[in-house]
PyMOL Python script that loads the backbone (N, CA, C, O; Angstrom):
from pymol import cmd

cmd.read_pdbstr("""\
ATOM      1  N   MET A   1       7.419   6.127  15.127  1.00  0.00           N
ATOM      2  CA  MET A   1       7.980   5.614  13.713  1.00  0.00           C
ATOM      3  C   MET A   1       8.001   6.786  12.776  1.00  0.00           C
ATOM      4  O   MET A   1       7.256   7.761  12.869  1.00  0.00           O
ATOM      5  N   VAL A   2       8.833   6.618  11.955  1.00  0.00           N
ATOM      6  CA  VAL A   2       9.114   7.573  11.076  1.00  0.00           C
ATOM      7  C   VAL A   2       8.070   7.405   9.861  1.00  0.00           C
ATOM      8  O   VAL A   2       7.594   6.297   9.616  1.00  0.00           O
ATOM      9  N   TYR A   3       7.727   8.562   9.100  1.00  0.00           N
ATOM     10  CA  TYR A   3       6.772   8.287   8.178  1.00  0.00           C
ATOM     11  C   TYR A   3       7.425   7.321   6.798  1.00  0.00           C
ATOM     12  O   TYR A   3       6.742   6.522   6.158  1.00  0.00           O
ATOM     13  N   GLU A   4       8.805   7.600   6.556  1.00  0.00           N
ATOM     14  CA  GLU A   4       9.348   6.774   5.443  1.00  0.00           C
ATOM     15  C   GLU A   4       9.356   5.347   5.981  1.00  0.00           C
ATOM     16  O   GLU A   4       9.385   4.501   5.087  1.00  0.00           O
ATOM     17  N   ASP A   5       9.340   4.949   7.037  1.00  0.00           N
ATOM     18  CA  ASP A   5       9.266   3.687   7.615  1.00  0.00           C
ATOM     19  C   ASP A   5       7.974   2.994   7.494  1.00  0.00           C
ATOM     20  O   ASP A   5       7.942   1.783   7.277  1.00  0.00           O
ATOM     21  N   ILE A   6       6.792   3.775   7.637  1.00  0.00           N
ATOM     22  CA  ILE A   6       5.532   2.947   7.630  1.00  0.00           C
ATOM     23  C   ILE A   6       5.190   2.789   6.066  1.00  0.00           C
ATOM     24  O   ILE A   6       4.679   1.724   5.719  1.00  0.00           O
ATOM     25  N   LEU A   7       5.409   3.656   5.220  1.00  0.00           N
ATOM     26  CA  LEU A   7       5.340   2.998   3.763  1.00  0.00           C
ATOM     27  C   LEU A   7       6.407   2.419   3.102  1.00  0.00           C
ATOM     28  O   LEU A   7       7.355   3.105   2.720  1.00  0.00           O
ATOM     29  N   ILE A   8       6.357   1.361   2.950  1.00  0.00           N
ATOM     30  CA  ILE A   8       7.398   0.668   2.521  1.00  0.00           C
ATOM     31  C   ILE A   8       7.608   0.756   1.073  1.00  0.00           C
ATOM     32  O   ILE A   8       8.740   1.113   0.750  1.00  0.00           O
ATOM     33  N   GLU A   9       6.648   0.473  -0.025  1.00  0.00           N
ATOM     34  CA  GLU A   9       6.633   0.557  -1.399  1.00  0.00           C
ATOM     35  C   GLU A   9       5.137   0.754  -1.900  1.00  0.00           C
ATOM     36  O   GLU A   9       4.169   0.495  -1.186  1.00  0.00           O
ATOM     37  N   PRO A  10       5.053   1.195  -3.083  1.00  0.00           N
ATOM     38  CA  PRO A  10       3.617   1.248  -3.660  1.00  0.00           C
ATOM     39  C   PRO A  10       3.520  -0.229  -4.464  1.00  0.00           C
ATOM     40  O   PRO A  10       4.507  -0.774  -4.958  1.00  0.00           O
ATOM     41  N   VAL A  11       2.333  -0.706  -4.501  1.00  0.00           N
ATOM     42  CA  VAL A  11       2.103  -1.800  -5.148  1.00  0.00           C
ATOM     43  C   VAL A  11       1.489  -1.668  -6.661  1.00  0.00           C
ATOM     44  O   VAL A  11       0.374  -1.238  -6.955  1.00  0.00           O
ATOM     45  N   LEU A  12       2.311  -2.057  -7.374  1.00  0.00           N
ATOM     46  CA  LEU A  12       1.931  -1.611  -9.081  1.00  0.00           C
ATOM     47  C   LEU A  12       1.489  -3.081  -9.482  1.00  0.00           C
ATOM     48  O   LEU A  12       2.238  -4.055  -9.559  1.00  0.00           O
ATOM     49  N   SER A  13       0.268  -3.053  -9.698  1.00  0.00           N
ATOM     50  CA  SER A  13      -0.295  -4.416 -10.347  1.00  0.00           C
ATOM     51  C   SER A  13      -1.680  -3.690 -11.183  1.00  0.00           C
ATOM     52  O   SER A  13      -2.027  -2.512 -11.107  1.00  0.00           O
ATOM     53  N   GLU A  14      -2.276  -4.700 -11.920  1.00  0.00           N
ATOM     54  CA  GLU A  14      -3.483  -4.270 -12.834  1.00  0.00           C
ATOM     55  C   GLU A  14      -4.500  -3.773 -11.842  1.00  0.00           C
ATOM     56  O   GLU A  14      -5.103  -2.731 -12.096  1.00  0.00           O
ATOM     57  N   LYS A  15      -4.753  -4.476 -10.667  1.00  0.00           N
ATOM     58  CA  LYS A  15      -5.939  -4.113  -9.851  1.00  0.00           C
ATOM     59  C   LYS A  15      -5.623  -2.829  -9.142  1.00  0.00           C
ATOM     60  O   LYS A  15      -6.503  -1.988  -8.956  1.00  0.00           O
ATOM     61  N   ALA A  16      -4.183  -2.634  -8.679  1.00  0.00           N
ATOM     62  CA  ALA A  16      -3.929  -1.498  -8.077  1.00  0.00           C
ATOM     63  C   ALA A  16      -4.060  -0.283  -9.334  1.00  0.00           C
ATOM     64  O   ALA A  16      -4.403   0.847  -8.987  1.00  0.00           O
ATOM     65  N   THR A  17      -3.851  -0.489 -10.401  1.00  0.00           N
ATOM     66  CA  THR A  17      -3.914   0.545 -11.586  1.00  0.00           C
ATOM     67  C   THR A  17      -5.481   0.955 -11.594  1.00  0.00           C
ATOM     68  O   THR A  17      -5.786   2.147 -11.611  1.00  0.00           O
ATOM     69  N   GLN A  18      -6.438  -0.031 -11.582  1.00  0.00           N
ATOM     70  CA  GLN A  18      -7.600   0.073 -11.533  1.00  0.00           C
ATOM     71  C   GLN A  18      -8.361   1.044 -10.537  1.00  0.00           C
ATOM     72  O   GLN A  18      -9.293   1.800 -10.811  1.00  0.00           O
ATOM     73  N   LEU A  19      -7.713   0.831  -9.260  1.00  0.00           N
ATOM     74  CA  LEU A  19      -8.185   1.283  -8.112  1.00  0.00           C
ATOM     75  C   LEU A  19      -7.730   2.870  -8.093  1.00  0.00           C
ATOM     76  O   LEU A  19      -8.365   3.740  -7.499  1.00  0.00           O
ATOM     77  N   ARG A  20      -6.591   3.083  -8.802  1.00  0.00           N
ATOM     78  CA  ARG A  20      -5.967   4.346  -8.937  1.00  0.00           C
ATOM     79  C   ARG A  20      -7.000   5.393  -9.635  1.00  0.00           C
ATOM     80  O   ARG A  20      -7.030   6.589  -9.343  1.00  0.00           O
ATOM     81  N   GLU A  21      -7.693   4.882 -10.431  1.00  0.00           N
ATOM     82  CA  GLU A  21      -8.800   5.559 -11.411  1.00  0.00           C
ATOM     83  C   GLU A  21      -9.886   5.926 -10.387  1.00  0.00           C
ATOM     84  O   GLU A  21     -10.565   6.921 -10.641  1.00  0.00           O
ATOM     85  N   GLU A  22     -10.126   5.238  -9.261  1.00  0.00           N
ATOM     86  CA  GLU A  22     -11.213   5.618  -8.577  1.00  0.00           C
ATOM     87  C   GLU A  22     -10.765   6.576  -7.319  1.00  0.00           C
ATOM     88  O   GLU A  22     -11.528   6.888  -6.406  1.00  0.00           O
ATOM     89  N   GLY A  23      -9.356   6.998  -7.434  1.00  0.00           N
ATOM     90  CA  GLY A  23      -8.742   7.659  -6.391  1.00  0.00           C
ATOM     91  C   GLY A  23      -8.176   6.981  -5.270  1.00  0.00           C
ATOM     92  O   GLY A  23      -7.806   7.618  -4.284  1.00  0.00           O
ATOM     93  N   LYS A  24      -8.078   5.742  -5.342  1.00  0.00           N
ATOM     94  CA  LYS A  24      -7.528   4.743  -4.343  1.00  0.00           C
ATOM     95  C   LYS A  24      -5.933   4.363  -4.802  1.00  0.00           C
ATOM     96  O   LYS A  24      -5.517   4.103  -5.931  1.00  0.00           O
ATOM     97  N   TYR A  25      -5.277   4.421  -3.659  1.00  0.00           N
ATOM     98  CA  TYR A  25      -3.798   4.016  -3.880  1.00  0.00           C
ATOM     99  C   TYR A  25      -3.410   2.764  -2.877  1.00  0.00           C
ATOM    100  O   TYR A  25      -3.854   2.687  -1.732  1.00  0.00           O
ATOM    101  N   VAL A  26      -2.558   1.836  -3.441  1.00  0.00           N
ATOM    102  CA  VAL A  26      -2.079   0.767  -2.829  1.00  0.00           C
ATOM    103  C   VAL A  26      -0.823   0.810  -2.349  1.00  0.00           C
ATOM    104  O   VAL A  26       0.055   0.980  -3.195  1.00  0.00           O
ATOM    105  N   PHE A  27      -0.460   0.693  -1.114  1.00  0.00           N
ATOM    106  CA  PHE A  27       0.849   0.467  -0.597  1.00  0.00           C
ATOM    107  C   PHE A  27       1.196  -0.817   0.162  1.00  0.00           C
ATOM    108  O   PHE A  27       0.340  -1.452   0.777  1.00  0.00           O
ATOM    109  N   LYS A  28       2.432  -1.161   0.099  1.00  0.00           N
ATOM    110  CA  LYS A  28       2.907  -2.361   1.044  1.00  0.00           C
ATOM    111  C   LYS A  28       3.382  -1.516   2.377  1.00  0.00           C
ATOM    112  O   LYS A  28       4.152  -0.571   2.203  1.00  0.00           O
ATOM    113  N   VAL A  29       2.978  -1.812   3.575  1.00  0.00           N
ATOM    114  CA  VAL A  29       3.211  -0.911   4.679  1.00  0.00           C
ATOM    115  C   VAL A  29       4.069  -1.893   5.672  1.00  0.00           C
ATOM    116  O   VAL A  29       4.331  -3.068   5.416  1.00  0.00           O
ATOM    117  N   ALA A  30       4.444  -1.202   6.823  1.00  0.00           N
ATOM    118  CA  ALA A  30       5.103  -1.965   7.950  1.00  0.00           C
ATOM    119  C   ALA A  30       4.116  -2.757   8.715  1.00  0.00           C
ATOM    120  O   ALA A  30       3.035  -2.318   9.107  1.00  0.00           O
ATOM    121  N   PRO A  31       4.528  -3.857   8.884  1.00  0.00           N
ATOM    122  CA  PRO A  31       3.478  -4.796   9.707  1.00  0.00           C
ATOM    123  C   PRO A  31       2.983  -4.189  10.952  1.00  0.00           C
ATOM    124  O   PRO A  31       1.800  -4.378  11.237  1.00  0.00           O
ATOM    125  N   SER A  32       3.747  -3.465  11.758  1.00  0.00           N
ATOM    126  CA  SER A  32       3.197  -2.797  13.036  1.00  0.00           C
ATOM    127  C   SER A  32       2.545  -1.627  12.908  1.00  0.00           C
ATOM    128  O   SER A  32       2.222  -1.055  13.949  1.00  0.00           O
ATOM    129  N   ALA A  33       2.196  -0.994  11.559  1.00  0.00           N
ATOM    130  CA  ALA A  33       1.538   0.109  11.392  1.00  0.00           C
ATOM    131  C   ALA A  33       0.123  -0.052  11.322  1.00  0.00           C
ATOM    132  O   ALA A  33      -0.408  -1.032  10.800  1.00  0.00           O
ATOM    133  N   ASP A  34      -0.542   0.974  11.884  1.00  0.00           N
ATOM    134  CA  ASP A  34      -2.266   0.845  12.221  1.00  0.00           C
ATOM    135  C   ASP A  34      -2.695   2.081  11.124  1.00  0.00           C
ATOM    136  O   ASP A  34      -1.915   2.816  10.519  1.00  0.00           O
ATOM    137  N   LYS A  35      -4.140   2.072  11.066  1.00  0.00           N
ATOM    138  CA  LYS A  35      -4.639   3.001   9.967  1.00  0.00           C
ATOM    139  C   LYS A  35      -4.437   4.288  10.304  1.00  0.00           C
ATOM    140  O   LYS A  35      -4.293   5.069   9.364  1.00  0.00           O
ATOM    141  N   ILE A  36      -4.387   4.737  11.463  1.00  0.00           N
ATOM    142  CA  ILE A  36      -4.058   6.221  11.788  1.00  0.00           C
ATOM    143  C   ILE A  36      -2.677   6.536  11.560  1.00  0.00           C
ATOM    144  O   ILE A  36      -2.400   7.701  11.276  1.00  0.00           O
ATOM    145  N   GLN A  37      -1.753   5.662  11.642  1.00  0.00           N
ATOM    146  CA  GLN A  37      -0.370   6.032  11.117  1.00  0.00           C
ATOM    147  C   GLN A  37      -0.242   5.879   9.721  1.00  0.00           C
ATOM    148  O   GLN A  37       0.540   6.662   9.181  1.00  0.00           O
ATOM    149  N   ILE A  38      -0.836   5.039   8.991  1.00  0.00           N
ATOM    150  CA  ILE A  38      -0.946   5.028   7.472  1.00  0.00           C
ATOM    151  C   ILE A  38      -1.490   6.171   7.052  1.00  0.00           C
ATOM    152  O   ILE A  38      -0.906   6.778   6.154  1.00  0.00           O
ATOM    153  N   LYS A  39      -2.618   6.660   7.562  1.00  0.00           N
ATOM    154  CA  LYS A  39      -3.307   7.812   6.887  1.00  0.00           C
ATOM    155  C   LYS A  39      -2.175   9.182   7.176  1.00  0.00           C
ATOM    156  O   LYS A  39      -1.845   9.937   6.262  1.00  0.00           O
ATOM    157  N   GLU A  40      -1.777   9.298   8.311  1.00  0.00           N
ATOM    158  CA  GLU A  40      -0.711  10.362   8.634  1.00  0.00           C
ATOM    159  C   GLU A  40       0.521  10.217   7.625  1.00  0.00           C
ATOM    160  O   GLU A  40       1.039  11.186   7.071  1.00  0.00           O
ATOM    161  N   ALA A  41       0.882   9.033   7.473  1.00  0.00           N
ATOM    162  CA  ALA A  41       2.174   9.182   6.765  1.00  0.00           C
ATOM    163  C   ALA A  41       1.950   9.722   5.338  1.00  0.00           C
ATOM    164  O   ALA A  41       2.703  10.574   4.865  1.00  0.00           O
ATOM    165  N   VAL A  42       0.681   9.106   4.516  1.00  0.00           N
ATOM    166  CA  VAL A  42       0.404   9.330   3.342  1.00  0.00           C
ATOM    167  C   VAL A  42       0.144  11.033   3.173  1.00  0.00           C
ATOM    168  O   VAL A  42       0.523  11.757   2.252  1.00  0.00           O
ATOM    169  N   ARG A  43      -0.516  11.338   4.205  1.00  0.00           N
ATOM    170  CA  ARG A  43      -0.938  12.805   4.350  1.00  0.00           C
ATOM    171  C   ARG A  43       0.430  13.625   4.244  1.00  0.00           C
ATOM    172  O   ARG A  43       0.625  14.389   3.299  1.00  0.00           O
ATOM    173  N   LYS A  44       1.225  13.458   5.107  1.00  0.00           N
ATOM    174  CA  LYS A  44       2.610  14.348   5.306  1.00  0.00           C
ATOM    175  C   LYS A  44       3.593  14.123   4.117  1.00  0.00           C
ATOM    176  O   LYS A  44       4.281  15.041   3.670  1.00  0.00           O
ATOM    177  N   LEU A  45       3.621  12.826   3.620  1.00  0.00           N
ATOM    178  CA  LEU A  45       4.623  12.562   2.491  1.00  0.00           C
ATOM    179  C   LEU A  45       4.180  13.250   1.358  1.00  0.00           C
ATOM    180  O   LEU A  45       4.977  13.933   0.714  1.00  0.00           O
ATOM    181  N   PHE A  46       2.814  13.137   0.985  1.00  0.00           N
ATOM    182  CA  PHE A  46       2.279  13.362  -0.434  1.00  0.00           C
ATOM    183  C   PHE A  46       1.526  14.577  -0.418  1.00  0.00           C
ATOM    184  O   PHE A  46       0.941  14.906  -1.450  1.00  0.00           O
ATOM    185  N   ASN A  47       1.451  15.339   0.677  1.00  0.00           N
ATOM    186  CA  ASN A  47       0.558  16.443   0.763  1.00  0.00           C
ATOM    187  C   ASN A  47      -0.761  16.242   0.262  1.00  0.00           C
ATOM    188  O   ASN A  47      -1.130  17.094  -0.547  1.00  0.00           O
ATOM    189  N   VAL A  48      -1.566  15.331   0.538  1.00  0.00           N
ATOM    190  CA  VAL A  48      -2.779  15.013   0.045  1.00  0.00           C
ATOM    191  C   VAL A  48      -4.061  14.749   1.420  1.00  0.00           C
ATOM    192  O   VAL A  48      -3.748  14.358   2.544  1.00  0.00           O
ATOM    193  N   LYS A  49      -5.201  15.006   1.069  1.00  0.00           N
ATOM    194  CA  LYS A  49      -6.093  14.651   1.895  1.00  0.00           C
ATOM    195  C   LYS A  49      -6.632  13.370   1.851  1.00  0.00           C
ATOM    196  O   LYS A  49      -7.195  12.939   0.844  1.00  0.00           O
ATOM    197  N   VAL A  50      -6.462  12.573   3.139  1.00  0.00           N
ATOM    198  CA  VAL A  50      -6.702  11.136   2.753  1.00  0.00           C
ATOM    199  C   VAL A  50      -8.298  10.959   3.490  1.00  0.00           C
ATOM    200  O   VAL A  50      -8.537  11.409   4.611  1.00  0.00           O
ATOM    201  N   VAL A  51      -9.065  10.408   2.860  1.00  0.00           N
ATOM    202  CA  VAL A  51     -10.467  10.174   3.355  1.00  0.00           C
ATOM    203  C   VAL A  51     -10.922   8.827   4.135  1.00  0.00           C
ATOM    204  O   VAL A  51     -11.802   8.729   4.990  1.00  0.00           O
ATOM    205  N   GLY A  52     -10.117   7.860   3.627  1.00  0.00           N
ATOM    206  CA  GLY A  52     -10.261   6.553   4.125  1.00  0.00           C
ATOM    207  C   GLY A  52      -9.030   5.668   4.227  1.00  0.00           C
ATOM    208  O   GLY A  52      -8.000   6.133   3.738  1.00  0.00           O
ATOM    209  N   CYS A  53      -8.975   4.440   4.800  1.00  0.00           N
ATOM    210  CA  CYS A  53      -7.935   3.714   4.736  1.00  0.00           C
ATOM    211  C   CYS A  53      -8.254   2.164   5.071  1.00  0.00           C
ATOM    212  O   CYS A  53      -8.684   1.818   6.171  1.00  0.00           O
ATOM    213  N   THR A  54      -8.030   1.371   4.132  1.00  0.00           N
ATOM    214  CA  THR A  54      -8.469  -0.349   4.489  1.00  0.00           C
ATOM    215  C   THR A  54      -7.140  -0.892   4.351  1.00  0.00           C
ATOM    216  O   THR A  54      -6.312  -0.587   3.492  1.00  0.00           O
ATOM    217  N   VAL A  55      -7.002  -1.887   5.462  1.00  0.00           N
ATOM    218  CA  VAL A  55      -5.837  -2.535   5.726  1.00  0.00           C
ATOM    219  C   VAL A  55      -5.997  -3.825   5.928  1.00  0.00           C
ATOM    220  O   VAL A  55      -6.842  -4.228   6.727  1.00  0.00           O
ATOM    221  N   MET A  56      -5.193  -4.669   5.219  1.00  0.00           N
ATOM    222  CA  MET A  56      -5.184  -6.157   5.034  1.00  0.00           C
ATOM    223  C   MET A  56      -4.055  -7.038   5.383  1.00  0.00           C
ATOM    224  O   MET A  56      -3.062  -6.633   4.780  1.00  0.00           O
ATOM    225  N   ASN A  57      -3.820  -7.948   6.016  1.00  0.00           N
ATOM    226  CA  ASN A  57      -2.512  -8.930   5.856  1.00  0.00           C
ATOM    227  C   ASN A  57      -2.707  -9.845   4.878  1.00  0.00           C
ATOM    228  O   ASN A  57      -3.723 -10.521   4.725  1.00  0.00           O
ATOM    229  N   VAL A  58      -1.565  -9.865   4.109  1.00  0.00           N
ATOM    230  CA  VAL A  58      -1.525 -10.681   2.735  1.00  0.00           C
ATOM    231  C   VAL A  58      -0.729 -11.914   3.115  1.00  0.00           C
ATOM    232  O   VAL A  58       0.476 -11.755   3.309  1.00  0.00           O
ATOM    233  N   GLY A  59      -1.254 -13.123   3.245  1.00  0.00           N
ATOM    234  CA  GLY A  59      -0.591 -14.193   3.548  1.00  0.00           C
ATOM    235  C   GLY A  59       0.488 -14.789   2.516  1.00  0.00           C
ATOM    236  O   GLY A  59       0.236 -14.759   1.311  1.00  0.00           O
ATOM    237  N   GLY A  60       1.627 -15.300   2.970  1.00  0.00           N
ATOM    238  CA  GLY A  60       2.554 -15.963   1.880  1.00  0.00           C
ATOM    239  C   GLY A  60       1.891 -16.985   1.205  1.00  0.00           C
ATOM    240  O   GLY A  60       0.870 -17.571   1.567  1.00  0.00           O
ATOM    241  N   LYS A  61       2.619 -17.172   0.091  1.00  0.00           N
ATOM    242  CA  LYS A  61       2.132 -18.415  -0.684  1.00  0.00           C
ATOM    243  C   LYS A  61       3.126 -19.434  -0.713  1.00  0.00           C
ATOM    244  O   LYS A  61       4.332 -19.194  -0.653  1.00  0.00           O
ATOM    245  N   MET A  62       2.546 -20.754  -0.821  1.00  0.00           N
ATOM    246  CA  MET A  62       3.510 -21.806  -0.969  1.00  0.00           C
ATOM    247  C   MET A  62       4.206 -21.894  -2.205  1.00  0.00           C
ATOM    248  O   MET A  62       3.520 -21.772  -3.220  1.00  0.00           O
ATOM    249  N   LYS A  63       5.481 -22.088  -2.336  1.00  0.00           N
ATOM    250  CA  LYS A  63       6.211 -22.213  -3.463  1.00  0.00           C
ATOM    251  C   LYS A  63       7.088 -23.297  -3.389  1.00  0.00           C
ATOM    252  O   LYS A  63       7.449 -23.723  -2.292  1.00  0.00           O
ATOM    253  N   ARG A  64       7.542 -23.883  -4.638  1.00  0.00           N
ATOM    254  CA  ARG A  64       8.503 -24.847  -4.616  1.00  0.00           C
ATOM    255  C   ARG A  64       9.769 -24.512  -5.658  1.00  0.00           C
ATOM    256  O   ARG A  64       9.616 -24.050  -6.789  1.00  0.00           O
ATOM    257  N   VAL A  65      11.182 -24.875  -4.976  1.00  0.00           N
ATOM    258  CA  VAL A  65      12.168 -24.713  -5.655  1.00  0.00           C
ATOM    259  C   VAL A  65      12.771 -25.977  -5.610  1.00  0.00           C
ATOM    260  O   VAL A  65      13.167 -26.468  -4.553  1.00  0.00           O
ATOM    261  N   ARG A  66      12.882 -26.660  -6.949  1.00  0.00           N
ATOM    262  CA  ARG A  66      13.552 -27.773  -7.177  1.00  0.00           C
ATOM    263  C   ARG A  66      12.640 -28.896  -6.374  1.00  0.00           C
ATOM    264  O   ARG A  66      11.451 -29.064  -6.642  1.00  0.00           O
ATOM    265  N   TYR A  67      13.231 -29.524  -5.518  1.00  0.00           N
ATOM    266  CA  TYR A  67      12.499 -30.568  -4.587  1.00  0.00           C
ATOM    267  C   TYR A  67      12.327 -29.920  -3.212  1.00  0.00           C
ATOM    268  O   TYR A  67      12.210 -30.767  -2.327  1.00  0.00           O
ATOM    269  N   ARG A  68      12.283 -28.777  -2.829  1.00  0.00           N
ATOM    270  CA  ARG A  68      12.329 -28.280  -1.538  1.00  0.00           C
ATOM    271  C   ARG A  68      10.764 -27.500  -1.621  1.00  0.00           C
ATOM    272  O   ARG A  68      10.445 -26.907  -2.651  1.00  0.00           O
ATOM    273  N   ALA A  69       9.999 -27.559  -0.639  1.00  0.00           N
ATOM    274  CA  ALA A  69       8.798 -26.813  -0.518  1.00  0.00           C
ATOM    275  C   ALA A  69       9.286 -25.571   0.414  1.00  0.00           C
ATOM    276  O   ALA A  69      10.123 -25.635   1.314  1.00  0.00           O
ATOM    277  N   GLY A  70       8.578 -24.454  -0.008  1.00  0.00           N
ATOM    278  CA  GLY A  70       9.040 -23.162   0.910  1.00  0.00           C
ATOM    279  C   GLY A  70       7.675 -22.330   1.013  1.00  0.00           C
ATOM    280  O   GLY A  70       6.540 -22.734   0.757  1.00  0.00           O
ATOM    281  N   LYS A  71       8.066 -21.100   1.441  1.00  0.00           N
ATOM    282  CA  LYS A  71       6.899 -20.103   1.471  1.00  0.00           C
ATOM    283  C   LYS A  71       7.341 -18.822   1.358  1.00  0.00           C
ATOM    284  O   LYS A  71       8.395 -18.537   1.926  1.00  0.00           O
ATOM    285  N   THR A  72       6.556 -17.710   0.532  1.00  0.00           N
ATOM    286  CA  THR A  72       6.993 -16.495   0.448  1.00  0.00           C
ATOM    287  C   THR A  72       6.434 -15.927   1.834  1.00  0.00           C
ATOM    288  O   THR A  72       5.574 -16.425   2.561  1.00  0.00           O
ATOM    289  N   SER A  73       7.288 -14.539   2.024  1.00  0.00           N
ATOM    290  CA  SER A  73       6.802 -13.942   3.270  1.00  0.00           C
ATOM    291  C   SER A  73       5.448 -13.205   3.313  1.00  0.00           C
ATOM    292  O   SER A  73       5.055 -12.691   2.266  1.00  0.00           O
ATOM    293  N   SER A  74       4.726 -13.113   4.391  1.00  0.00           N
ATOM    294  CA  SER A  74       3.511 -12.419   4.495  1.00  0.00           C
ATOM    295  C   SER A  74       3.703 -11.054   4.647  1.00  0.00           C
ATOM    296  O   SER A  74       4.681 -10.635   5.265  1.00  0.00           O
ATOM    297  N   TRP A  75       2.801 -10.244   4.105  1.00  0.00           N
ATOM    298  CA  TRP A  75       3.153  -8.830   4.274  1.00  0.00           C
ATOM    299  C   TRP A  75       1.743  -8.022   4.547  1.00  0.00           C
ATOM    300  O   TRP A  75       0.718  -8.705   4.562  1.00  0.00           O
ATOM    301  N   LYS A  76       1.654  -6.794   4.734  1.00  0.00           N
ATOM    302  CA  LYS A  76       0.559  -6.035   5.223  1.00  0.00           C
ATOM    303  C   LYS A  76       0.339  -4.827   3.988  1.00  0.00           C
ATOM    304  O   LYS A  76       1.258  -4.136   3.548  1.00  0.00           O
ATOM    305  N   LYS A  77      -0.943  -4.760   3.594  1.00  0.00           N
ATOM    306  CA  LYS A  77      -1.321  -3.942   2.509  1.00  0.00           C
ATOM    307  C   LYS A  77      -2.388  -2.909   2.939  1.00  0.00           C
ATOM    308  O   LYS A  77      -3.318  -3.236   3.677  1.00  0.00           O
ATOM    309  N   ALA A  78      -2.231  -1.634   2.454  1.00  0.00           N
ATOM    310  CA  ALA A  78      -3.054  -0.659   2.938  1.00  0.00           C
ATOM    311  C   ALA A  78      -3.591  -0.221   1.485  1.00  0.00           C
ATOM    312  O   ALA A  78      -2.863  -0.181   0.493  1.00  0.00           O
ATOM    313  N   ILE A  79      -4.906   0.089   1.487  1.00  0.00           N
ATOM    314  CA  ILE A  79      -5.494   0.675   0.290  1.00  0.00           C
ATOM    315  C   ILE A  79      -6.120   2.090   0.734  1.00  0.00           C
ATOM    316  O   ILE A  79      -7.121   2.103   1.450  1.00  0.00           O
ATOM    317  N   VAL A  80      -5.484   3.338   0.276  1.00  0.00           N
ATOM    318  CA  VAL A  80      -5.712   4.517   0.866  1.00  0.00           C
ATOM    319  C   VAL A  80      -6.757   5.487  -0.082  1.00  0.00           C
ATOM    320  O   VAL A  80      -6.471   5.800  -1.238  1.00  0.00           O
ATOM    321  N   LYS A  81      -7.837   5.849   0.507  1.00  0.00           N
ATOM    322  CA  LYS A  81      -8.727   6.527  -0.498  1.00  0.00           C
ATOM    323  C   LYS A  81      -8.610   7.964  -0.302  1.00  0.00           C
ATOM    324  O   LYS A  81      -8.847   8.465   0.797  1.00  0.00           O
ATOM    325  N   LEU A  82      -8.199   8.765  -1.479  1.00  0.00           N
ATOM    326  CA  LEU A  82      -8.054  10.189  -1.362  1.00  0.00           C
ATOM    327  C   LEU A  82      -9.496  11.195  -1.717  1.00  0.00           C
ATOM    328  O   LEU A  82     -10.480  10.847  -2.370  1.00  0.00           O
ATOM    329  N   ALA A  83      -9.281  12.339  -1.152  1.00  0.00           N
ATOM    330  CA  ALA A  83     -10.459  13.091  -1.463  1.00  0.00           C
ATOM    331  C   ALA A  83     -10.594  13.343  -2.903  1.00  0.00           C
ATOM    332  O   ALA A  83      -9.562  13.299  -3.573  1.00  0.00           O
ATOM    333  N   PRO A  84     -11.798  13.621  -3.525  1.00  0.00           N
ATOM    334  CA  PRO A  84     -12.022  13.878  -4.834  1.00  0.00           C
ATOM    335  C   PRO A  84     -11.329  14.923  -5.362  1.00  0.00           C
ATOM    336  O   PRO A  84     -11.447  16.038  -4.855  1.00  0.00           O
ATOM    337  N   GLY A  85     -10.498  14.705  -6.469  1.00  0.00           N
ATOM    338  CA  GLY A  85      -9.785  15.745  -7.122  1.00  0.00           C
ATOM    339  C   GLY A  85      -8.190  15.747  -6.679  1.00  0.00           C
ATOM    340  O   GLY A  85      -7.314  16.338  -7.311  1.00  0.00           O
ATOM    341  N   GLU A  86      -7.990  15.022  -5.545  1.00  0.00           N
ATOM    342  CA  GLU A  86      -6.535  14.748  -5.117  1.00  0.00           C
ATOM    343  C   GLU A  86      -5.946  13.707  -5.809  1.00  0.00           C
ATOM    344  O   GLU A  86      -6.599  12.686  -6.026  1.00  0.00           O
ATOM    345  N   THR A  87      -4.799  13.821  -6.188  1.00  0.00           N
ATOM    346  CA  THR A  87      -3.853  12.825  -6.898  1.00  0.00           C
ATOM    347  C   THR A  87      -2.247  12.734  -6.304  1.00  0.00           C
ATOM    348  O   THR A  87      -1.654  13.679  -5.783  1.00  0.00           O
ATOM    349  N   ILE A  88      -1.793  11.605  -6.477  1.00  0.00           N
ATOM    350  CA  ILE A  88      -0.396  11.493  -6.160  1.00  0.00           C
ATOM    351  C   ILE A  88       0.375  11.691  -7.268  1.00  0.00           C
ATOM    352  O   ILE A  88       0.250  10.883  -8.189  1.00  0.00           O
ATOM    353  N   LYS A  89       1.164  12.615  -7.377  1.00  0.00           N
ATOM    354  CA  LYS A  89       1.936  12.850  -8.676  1.00  0.00           C
ATOM    355  C   LYS A  89       2.946  11.757  -8.955  1.00  0.00           C
ATOM    356  O   LYS A  89       3.231  11.660 -10.149  1.00  0.00           O
ATOM    357  N   ILE A  90       3.551  10.917  -8.147  1.00  0.00           N
ATOM    358  CA  ILE A  90       4.578  10.107  -8.543  1.00  0.00           C
ATOM    359  C   ILE A  90       3.974   8.874  -9.382  1.00  0.00           C
ATOM    360  O   ILE A  90       4.676   8.258 -10.185  1.00  0.00           O
ATOM    361  N   PHE A  91       2.616   8.554  -9.141  1.00  0.00           N
ATOM    362  CA  PHE A  91       1.888   7.636  -9.791  1.00  0.00           C
ATOM    363  C   PHE A  91       1.626   7.974 -11.173  1.00  0.00           C
ATOM    364  O   PHE A  91       1.362   6.997 -11.874  1.00  0.00           O
ATOM    365  N   GLU A  92       1.627   9.142 -11.773  1.00  0.00           N
ATOM    366  CA  GLU A  92       1.246   9.475 -12.783  1.00  0.00           C
ATOM    367  C   GLU A  92       2.159   8.995 -13.964  1.00  0.00           C
ATOM    368  O   GLU A  92       3.369   9.218 -13.924  1.00  0.00           O
ATOM    369  N   GLY A  93       1.623   8.388 -14.934  1.00  0.00           N
ATOM    370  CA  GLY A  93       2.545   8.016 -16.013  1.00  0.00           C
ATOM    371  C   GLY A  93       3.053   6.444 -15.702  1.00  0.00           C
ATOM    372  O   GLY A  93       3.886   5.897 -16.425  1.00  0.00           O
ATOM    373  N   VAL A  94       2.536   5.882 -14.706  1.00  0.00           N
ATOM    374  CA  VAL A  94       3.104   4.475 -14.226  1.00  0.00           C
ATOM    375  C   VAL A  94       2.177   3.539 -15.111  1.00  0.00           C
ATOM    376  O   VAL A  94       2.292   2.315 -15.043  1.00  0.00           O
TER     377      VAL A  94
END
""", "prot")
cmd.dss("prot")
cmd.show_as("cartoon", "prot")
cmd.util.cbc("prot")
cmd.orient("prot")
């Protein structure tokens, strides 16, 4: 699997911003990716040292549009912890 295919997009939320201050970065990842692949992708793409990785499946929420009930897609989230002093430059100023 190509590294660019493993990390789909960063998660930009209030909780993710608070975690960034602790050296943890949150990404939406491919459903088939495992912890080792995610660590390697972050290390190669951003040239940082990864200390740990937590992965969780986020279930879709029930939504309603007019009179029809539906569900949003489920997705996989990874919280990557970097070594002290390491940062990912693209997140600065966000």
